[in-house]
ZAMARGU-4260 file (C-alpha; in steps of 0.2 Angstrom, whole numbers, plus 5000, padded with zeros to 4 digits):
<rodrens>
0) 4976/5114/5077 | 4970/5105/5061 | 4969/5087/5060 | 4983/5084/5049 | 4994/5093/5059
5) 4997/5078/5071 | 5008/5068/5059 | 5023/5067/5071 | 5014/5060/5086 | 5005/5047/5075
10) 5020/5041/5067 | 5028/5037/5085 | 5013/5029/5090 | 5012/5018/5075 | 5032/5015/5075
15) 5031/5011/5093 | 5016/4998/5089 | 5028/4989/5078 | 5043/4989/5090 | 5030/4981/5102
20) 5026/4969/5089 | 5043/4964/5086 | 5044/4961/5105 | 5031/4948/5104 | 5038/4940/5089
25) 5046/4925/5101 | 5029/4916/5103 | 5019/4908/5088 | 4999/4902/5092 | 5007/4886/5101
30) 5019/4895/5112 | 5035/4890/5102 | 5048/4901/5095 | 5045/4906/5077 | 5059/4900/5066
35) 5055/4907/5049 | 5071/4904/5041 | 5081/4919/5034 | 5089/4917/5016 | 5106/4915/5017
40) 5122/4916/5005 | 5136/4903/5008 | 5131/4901/5026 | 5130/4919/5029 | 5114/4928/5034
45) 5108/4941/5021 | 5102/4958/5026 | 5085/4961/5020 | 5077/4977/5015 | 5070/4980/5032
50) 5086/4978/5041 | 5097/4991/5030 | 5082/5005/5030 | 5085/5020/5039 | 5075/5021/5056
55) 5058/5026/5054 | 5055/5021/5037 | 5044/5006/5034 | 5047/4995/5019 | 5033/4984/5013
60) 5025/4974/5001 | 5009/4969/4996 | 5002/4952/5001 | 4997/4942/4985 | 4978/4936/4985
65) 4962/4937/4979 | 4958/4949/4963 | 4966/4940/4949 | 4974/4926/4960 | 4957/4917/4962
70) 4957/4915/4942 | 4975/4908/4942 | 4981/4890/4941 | 4992/4892/4956 | 4984/4890/4975
75) 4983/4905/4987 | 5002/4912/4988 | 5002/4918/5006 | 4993/4901/5012 | 5001/4889/5000
80) 5019/4895/4996 | 5029/4893/5011 | 5045/4901/5003 | 5034/4916/4999 | 5028/4917/5016
85) 5045/4916/5022 | 5053/4930/5011 | 5037/4941/5017 | 5043/4940/5036 | 5061/4942/5032
90) 5061/4957/5019 | 5047/4968/5024 | 5041/4979/5039 | 5025/4982/5032 | 5012/4973/5024
95) 4997/4978/5013 | 4983/4965/5009 | 4982/4966/4990 | 4964/4962/4988 | 4958/4955/5004
100) 4950/4969/5012 | 4941/4977/4996 | 4924/4976/4995 | 4923/4962/4981 | 4932/4950/4992
105) 4929/4955/5010 | 4909/4957/5006 | 4901/4945/4993 | 4883/4947/5000 | 4875/4961/5008
110) 4875/4951/5027 | 4894/4942/5025 | 4909/4947/5028 | 4925/4936/5025 | 4937/4941/5038
115) 4947/4925/5038 | 4961/4929/5025 | 4963/4947/5030 | 4965/4942/5049 | 4977/4929/5044
120) 4988/4943/5036 | 4987/4954/5053 | 4991/4939/5064 | 5005/4936/5052 | 5012/4954/5053
125) 5011/4954/5072 | 5021/4939/5074 | 5035/4946/5063 | 5035/4963/5070 | 5027/4972/5053
130) 5014/4986/5053 | 4998/4985/5042 | 4991/4995/5029 | 4973/4994/5025 | 4968/4995/5007
135) 4953/5002/5004 | 4937/5007/5010 | 4930/5018/4996 | 4934/5015/4977 | 4925/5014/4961
140) 4933/4997/4956 | 4932/4980/4963 | 4914/4982/4971 | 4904/4966/4972 | 4889/4964/4959
145) 4875/4965/4973 | 4883/4983/4977 | 4884/4990/4962 | 4867/4984/4954 | 4858/4988/4972
150) 4842/4998/4971 | 4846/5009/4987 | 4839/5026/4990 | 4854/5038/4995 | 4849/5035/5015
155) 4851/5017/5014 | 4868/5017/5004 | 4875/5030/5015 | 4870/5019/5030 | 4879/5004/5022
160) 4895/5012/5019 | 4894/5019/5036 | 4892/5002/5045 | 4905/4995/5033 | 4917/5006/5038
165) 4914/5005/5056 | 4914/4986/5056 | 4932/4985/5046 | 4939/4998/5053 | 4934/4994/5070
170) 4939/4976/5069 | 4956/4980/5067 | 4958/4996/5078 | 4975/4996/5086 | 4983/4984/5072
175) 4981/4993/5057 | 4991/5008/5057 | 4985/5015/5040 | 4970/5015/5029 | 4969/5021/5012
180) 4950/5028/5016 | 4946/5034/4998 | 4956/5028/4982 | 4958/5035/4965 | 4944/5046/4966
185) 4950/5059/4954 | 4954/5055/4935 | 4968/5060/4925 | 4960/5075/4922 | 4960/5082/4939
190) 4940/5080/4938 | 4931/5068/4952 | 4925/5051/4946 | 4905/5057/4947 | 4899/5045/4935
195) 4909/5028/4937 | 4912/5028/4957 | 4896/5024/4965 | 4899/5032/4980 | 4901/5051/4972
200) 4888/5047/4959 | 4873/5043/4972 | 4881/5052/4989 | 4890/5068/4981 | 4907/5074/4985
205) 4904/5077/5002 | 4904/5058/5005 | 4924/5058/5006 | 4924/5069/5021 | 4911/5058/5029
210) 4922/5042/5026 | 4937/5049/5034 | 4925/5055/5049 | 4919/5037/5051 | 4935/5030/5050
215) 4944/5041/5063 | 4928/5037/5076 | 4931/5018/5071 | 4951/5019/5075 | 4956/5036/5080
220) 4975/5030/5082 | 4974/5025/5063 | 4982/5037/5049 | 4969/5040/5036 | 4975/5042/5018
225) 4970/5047/5000 | 4979/5037/4987 | 4979/5037/4968 | 4989/5032/4953 | 4997/5045/4941
230) 5000/5057/4955 | 5018/5055/4959 | 5021/5072/4948 | 5016/5089/4949 | 5000/5089/4936
235) 4982/5091/4937 | 4977/5075/4947 | 4990/5078/4959 | 4986/5097/4962 | 4966/5092/4961
240) 4971/5083/4978 | 4982/5096/4986 | 4966/5108/4983 | 4955/5095/4991 | 4966/5091/5006
245) 4966/5109/5010 | 4948/5111/5010 | 4946/5095/5020 | 4959/5099/5034 | 4952/5117/5035
250) 4934/5109/5039 | 4943/5099/5053 | 4941/5083/5043 | 4955/5069/5050 | 4965/5067/5035
255) 4983/5062/5039 | 4992/5058/5023 | 4993/5055/5004 | 5000/5041/4995 | 5006/5040/4978
260) 5004/5023/4970 | 5020/5021/4958 | 5013/5010/4945 | 5027/5016/4933 | 5032/5011/4917
265) 5050/5011/4908 | 5042/5015/4892 | 5035/5032/4899 | 5051/5038/4907 | 5052/5043/4924
270) 5041/5058/4933 | 5057/5068/4938 | 5048/5080/4949 | 5042/5067/4962 | 5050/5075/4978
275) 5045/5092/4973 | 5026/5086/4972 | 5028/5076/4989 | 5035/5092/4997 | 5018/5100/4993
280) 5009/5088/5003 | 5022/5088/5017 | 5019/5107/5017 | 5002/5103/5023 | 5006/5094/5039
285) 5001/5078/5032 | 5011/5061/5029 | 5017/5055/5011 | 5019/5037/5005 | 5023/5027/4991
290) 5010/5015/4992 | 5010/5001/4977 | 5028/5004/4968 | 5029/4993/4953 | 5038/4997/4935
295) 5033/4988/4921 | 5039/4985/4904 | 5034/4981/4887 | 5042/4962/4883 | 5047/4957/4867
300) 5044/4939/4859 | 5049/4925/4873 | 5043/4936/4887 | 5060/4940/4894 | 5066/4957/4900
305) 5082/4965/4892 | 5097/4971/4902 | 5094/4989/4897 | 5075/4986/4902 | 5080/4979/4920
310) 5094/4993/4922 | 5080/5007/4918 | 5068/4998/4931 | 5081/4998/4943 | 5085/5017/4940
315) 5067/5019/4941 | 5065/5010/4960 | 5080/5020/4964 | 5074/5037/4960 | 5057/5035/4968
320) 5065/5030/4983 | 5077/5044/4984 | 5062/5055/4982 | 5054/5048/4997 | 5069/5048/5008
325) 5071/5066/5004 | 5053/5070/5012 | 5053/5070/5031 | 5036/5066/5029 | 5038/5051/5019
330) 5039/5035/5031 | 5031/5021/5021 | 5038/5013/5004 | 5027/4997/4997 | 5030/4989/4982
335) 5017/4981/4974 | 5020/4963/4977 | 5034/4950/4972 | 5038/4939/4961 | 5033/4942/4944
340) 5023/4927/4943 | 5011/4935/4957 | 5011/4953/4948 | 4993/4960/4942 | 5002/4968/4927
345) 5002/4954/4913 | 4985/4949/4919 | 4978/4967/4914 | 4991/4971/4901 | 4996/4956/4893
350) 5011/4963/4883 | 5019/4970/4898 | 5027/4962/4914 | 5043/4958/4924 | 5036/4973/4935
355) 5043/4966/4952 | 5059/4966/4963 | 5063/4947/4961 | 5063/4934/4950 | 5050/4918/4951
360) 5063/4909/4961 | 5065/4925/4972 | 5083/4929/4966 | 5086/4948/4967 | 5083/4958/4950
365) 5092/4974/4948 | 5078/4985/4954 | 5079/4974/4971 | 5097/4979/4972 | 5096/4996/4970
370) 5082/4998/4983 | 5094/4989/4995 | 5110/5000/4991 | 5098/5015/4992 | 5091/5011/5009
375) 5110/5006/5015 | 5117/5022/5010 | 5103/5032/5017 | 5104/5022/5034 | 5122/5024/5034
380) 5122/5044/5031 | 5110/5046/5048 | 5121/5036/5058 | 5113/5019/5057 | 5124/5002/5061
</rodrens>
């Protein structure tokens, strides 16, 4: 049987880990009950996204930190913003370290791993009954200068990557349920990034299969994903991934899923064939996931979105979630952070922003309400409470 055909059993195991973690939530490190506040309205407890999601669907968020956050005037959001942490705990059933597991942050020198921030996120997730997605092991971006400029032969570079994957995945074996093993390895023409991806350039395309095998050796229970942006539609990029995954599965490579990131913009229109695209990967017997959803917009003078823009943003969130819910193997749906002040978008696209589902005071945007209503309807349809 091809490696990707174990999806159902793997998800049962992953969800069992989440349930077990939830059962252990009652004690914190000092043995006292965990009393993180749950947001209330008029004295009544509000149902969070994780509460209204249909059974079997993990609803996640990226955990802000590292990357562009280190250049901002605010302190580290995860460790310094209590309201943010409370909302992370209450709202989501899955967390993804935004930058804390990327090479640039995690490995500032050849002999140094900075695991503390990622450890804290994994500990936090376990305390609150949440799963964790690991992001990312092999990527062309956010590599440290010492790595990009290293004068290493192919054997040395290959050994470095293998050791990195074994060390990182092995450290979190049984605690991180999914990994983005290879991230953004195709460009928008459907061509492998043989020039700007260090690993592909120096070690050749076969390193992708090697990375999956090494990650599987380090944690046989983790689901291993390919992940990319602009792959939500049926297009040359997503088709390149479809062909690659077919080849990898035929060679017995342990590929278990494909993630469509979902970095959308209302100015481009919604990719209307998302469900059909996800079904193509589902037909291979692998899991699918929405891994990094945000919907940005061009902001006018004053930097505030219009009601029309917010309605368009809400509709894009609803439609992407509906596409995921329509496909049996799409069991993980992650927004790429909240609130807007912690979003990566305006720091890379200065004229754009307002991309997340919550305002800076953590009040709900129409996009949040669209997700909440869509999840609630799906739960009711499947007979959930």
